[in-house]
N, C-alpha and C positions, 0 to 999 in steps of 0.2 A: 472399476471406476476409472475413467480417463479424465485428464485435465492437464493444464500446464502448471508446473511448479512455480510458485511465486518466488521471484528473486533468483532463479536459476540461471547460470550462464556456463558456457563451455570453459573448461579449465584452460587458462592461458599460461604456458610455462616457457621454457627455454628450448632452443634448438640444439642439435648435436651432430656427431660425425659418422660418415659411412663411405664406402668405396664402390664405384661402379665396376662391373665386369667389363663393360664396354665404356671406355672413358672418352669424354669430350672436353677438349681444351678450349678455353676462351682466349681471345687474342685482342690486340689493340687495333686501331683503325687503319694501320698501314702495313706495308710488307715487312719481311724479315731482316734481321741483322745477322750476318754469318762471320765466324772467325775460325781459323785453323792454325795450329802450330806447324812449324816446318817439319818435314819428314826427317827421320833419323835412320840412317842405314845401320844394319846389324850384321853385315858380312855378306860375302858372295852367296848367290843362290836365293836370296830373298827377293820376291817381286816387289814392284812399286807399291801395290796396295798394302802389302804386309808392313811396309815401312812408313805408311802414312799415320800421323797422329790423329786422334779423334777430332771431329768437326762439330760445331754447335751452330744451330740456327735459332736466333732469339726473336721473340715478339714481346712488346711492341717494337717497331722499327726505331732506330736511333733518331732522336729529335722529333719524334711524334708528339702531337699536341692533342688536346681535348680527349685524353685517354680516360676511360671510366675509372672511378676510384675503386671499383671491384676488380680491376684488371688482374689477370694471371700472367706470370712470366712464362711464355711458351719456350720450351727447351727441347727442340728436336735434335737428337744426337746421333751421329754415325760413328761407329767404331769405339764406343766407350759408354760410360755411364756418369751421371751427375754426381759429383762428390761434394759440391758446396754451391749454395746460392746466397749472394749478399745483395740485399736491397737497402739502400740508404737514402735518406732525404738530403736536401741541400745543406743541412747543418752537419751531415755525416752520421746521424743517428740511424742505427740499423733497425729494420722492420722485421718482426717475427713472422714466420710462415711455415707451411708444410708442403711437401711434394705430393701430388697425386700419386697413387700407387703405381700407375703405369709409367711414371717418370716423365710424362710429356709436358707437364707444367707445374709451376710452383705458385702457391696461393698465399697471399698475406692472411694472417689470422683475423685482422680487422681491416675495415675499409681504409684506403689511403686518404690523405687530406686533399681537399679541393684546391685546384689552381696552384699546385706545388710541383717542383721538379724532383725527380727521383732517378737514381742510377742503379741498375742491376748488373751484377757481375756473376757469371756462371762459370764454374770450374768443372771440367770433365776429365776423367782418368780412364785409361784403357788397361788391357791385361798385362801390358809391359810396363805399367806404372808411368807412362808418358801422359802429360797433362796438356790441356788446351783451355783457354779462357776466352770468353766473349763478353763484351760490355755494351749496354744500351742505356741511353738517357732519354727520358720522356717527361712530359708535363701533363698533369691531370686536368680534367674538365673543371670548369667553373661550377660553383654551387648552383643547383637548379632553383628557379624562382618558386616552383610549386612545392607543396608539402610532400615529404616522402610517404610511400605506401607502407603501412604497418602490416606486420605478419604475426600470427599467433600459432602456438602448437599445443597439443593436448598432453604432452609428455612432461611431467613435472619432475625436476631433479630430486633424487633421493627416495622416490616413491616405489612401491611394489605393485605390479599390475598382473592381471590374469593372462592366460596363454593366448587369448585372441586379441590382445591389445593392438590396434592399429596406430600408426603415427599419422595424425591428421594436422595438416597445415592450412590455416585459413588466412586469407588476405582481406584487408579492409577495402580494397578496390579491385575491380576485375583485371585479370591478366589476359591480354589478347592471345588467341591461339598461336599466333606467329612467335610469341615470346615465351611460350610455356617450356619448350625444350631447354632454353637458356636458363630459365628459373630453376627447373627441375634438376639440371646438371650441377647446381650448387646447393642441393639438399642431400645430406649424407646420413645414412643409418648404418651403424656398426653393431654387430652382435657377436658375442662370444659365449658359446661356440658359434662359428660362422654358419649362417643359414641364408638360403636363397630368398629374395623378396623383390617386390616391384612397386612402383608408383602408378596411380591411376587418377586422372582428373575427373572429379564428380561434377564440377561446375567451373565457371570462370574465376571463382574465388576460393576453391577448395581442391587440394590434392592429397591423396591418401596413400600410405605405404603399409603393406602387409606382407608377411612371409608366405611361401607357397603352402606350408602346413602350419598349424599352430606352433607358436614359439615353444622351444624346449624349456621345461621348468628349470629355474636357476639361471637362465640366460641373462647376461649383462647387456643391456641395451642402451646405446648412446645415439643421440641425434644432434646433428650440427647443421646450422644454416650459415652459409657464407653469402648471404643475399645483400648485405649492406652495400649500397651504392650501385646495385645492378640496374642498368638503364632500361626503362619500360616506356617507350614513346618519349614524351617530353618530361617524364618523371623518373624517379628512382625508387627502389625499395630500400628502406632505411635501417634494417636491423640484421645483425649477426647474433644468433642465440645458440647456446649449447645446453644440453641436459643429459644426465645419465640416470637410468633407472634399472630396476631388476624385475624379471618375470618370476612370479611366485609358483606355488603348487598348481597342479592341474585339477581344476574343478569345473565341471560342465553341467548345465541344467537343460532339461528338455520338458517343455510344456505340451501336453497332448490333450486335444479337445475331446477325443472319443471316449476317454475315461475320466476326464476332469482331474488330472494328476500332474504335478510337477515332480520329475525324477532327477535326483542329484547324484552325480558320479564323481568320485575322486580317483584319478589315475585309472579310469575305466571301471572301477568297482562301485556298484550302487550303495550309497550310504544313507539316503533318505528318499522317501516318497511321501509327499504331502498333498492332501486334497485341495483343489482350487476351483474357482468359478471364473469364467471368462466373459467376454462381451456378449450381451444378449443379441437376438436376431436383428434388431434395429440399429445396434452399435457394436458390430462384431470386432473382435481382436484381429490384429494383423498376424498372418503367418509369415515365417521367414527365419533367417539366421541373424541373430542380434548380438550385440555386445553391451554389457552394462557400461553406461556412460557417466552416471553419477550415483552416489549413495547418500540418502538423506534420512537422518533420524526422524526429522519432522518437517513437514512442508504443508502448504495449502494449495489445493486444486481449485482454481477459479475459472469458470466458464460463463459467468453471468453476462459478459459482453458478446457472447456468441449467439444470442437470440433465445427464443422459447426453449425451456427445458434446461437452461443453464443452472449451475449450482456453485456453491462455495463450501468446501469441507476440508477440515484438517485431517491429515493422515500421518501415520508413522511407518518407519521401516520401509522406505520406498527406494527402488532402483529403476532409473530411467532407461528405457529401451529405444524410444523413438522421439524425434523432435515434435511430432504431432501429439504426444501426450500419453503413450502407452508405458505403464510402469508395472513392475511387480510391487505389491504393497500389502500391508496389513489391512484387513477389512473385517472388523468384528461384527459389523451389521449384516454380513452375508455368510456367516459360518453355516447357517442352516442349508445353504445351497451348495457349499463347497463339496466337491466330490460327486455331485449329482446333476446340476444343471447350471446354465449361465444366466447371470443377472446384472453384470457390470456394464459400465459405459464404454468398455473396450480394454480396460486394464486386466491384469491377472490378480484376482483377489485371493488372499492367503490368510489363514487364521493367525491371530496375534502372536502366539508362541512360536509357530512355525516361521512366520515372517521375521520375527526377532532373530531366530537362528540364522536365517539367510542373511539378514543385515549384518550380523556379527561375524559371519564367515566369508561373505562374498568380497570380491575385489573388483574395482573398476577394471575392465578388460576381460572379465569372465564371459564365456560364450553362453548364450541362451537361445535354444531353438524353440520355435512355436509352430505347431502343425495342426491341421484339421479344420481350419476356419475357411470361410468362403472368399476372403480377400487376402492379397499378398502385398507385403510392404514394397513401397517404391524405392528405387535406388537413391541413396542420400537422405532418406528419412531415418536418421540415426547413423551409426557407424556400420553401414551395411556392406563392408568390403568382403565379408564371408558369405554373402547371399548370392554367390555365383561361383562357378567352377574356376579353377586357376586359369585354364585356357581362355575363358571369357574375360576374366579379370585383366589379363595382360594384352588382350586384343586391342589394337589401335593405340598402343602406348607410344608416347612421343619420345621416350628414351628407352633403350633396351633394358631387359631384366638385369638386376644387379645381384651380386653376391656380397653379403656382409662379411667383413673380416675383422679380427680383434684389434688390429693396430695399423697405423700408417707410418711411412717413413717421414720423420720430422727433422728439420734442420733448425737448431736452436738459434736464437738471436745473438 
């Protein structure tokens, strides 16, 4: 049986932290500020280059105005590495932040205040323990007159998810294609152990992150958005959100139409095979690679407003696979057909005791494959990030593939 679950909505959680393999620095509206310490000679035979102290090129430019409150402090360094970044407001209060792993910029952990003056001082040290400093002072933009764009993520802090769990970020307003790279560069996924992953835009309001292969069981997964104050046209995105979750055991389900069975594997070993009934000829089930999006002990499917043939029925032990209304769920009324032929409106019908076992043991993020039906799920009808090869998934990406790492270099306030 297919239908929409009454009162269902996408889990909105917090965002969290990751690190790009190819990093993109954000900058202010003007050119760089550069500073270098004087050269120190260390004896005859040393050439001039060897005696030069490190140099720093900073962004935004000194005295820049209308700087976005999401600004990063650009730190291009020659001959050394950043040892400290101090960003203070006009009252001298220091702003907390972190370096991007590549060291090319420093990011405040929260948006700056509107229409305020800030001073950034960056200290660099070289192999000979010589230091250089550069300072830039700038003023942030005025508060936009329009309401900020809200963002949501499906990763809830403290939860445990299945090995196919994607990170899905939804925006309340469309993100123009020209702005997507800038938005995506401020979304971070960190995994421990580190695993390769990538973002893909499924629409102008949704971007999805998945690893190249299913997450390793036990992975600690963190997501961070540094989107607060990011300018999009004449608006800004208004939220910085963080969340940390865990990937649980490996459990995968395969629904096959040719034998009307759902096969459940744990770490590759078959642990259950349950008889099922799928969508009848007039309302077939979707084939494809799905992910469990919600788990519902009880819900109501209501299609009465969809025209002739609509229905309203209460169901138990339901796991959503698509936005269009395909679920795994208990169906005591079709036990006679389960394992033999298809009678549902598109859902996967399962006997009550078997459906209860799945409900009690499944996780949001568990992968479910469905095969053998005459129609295939459309991209974005559910969390369909696994319904294509890795090469197809990363094709036309607006930011290169990333590798998640367990930590970043942080500078305390």
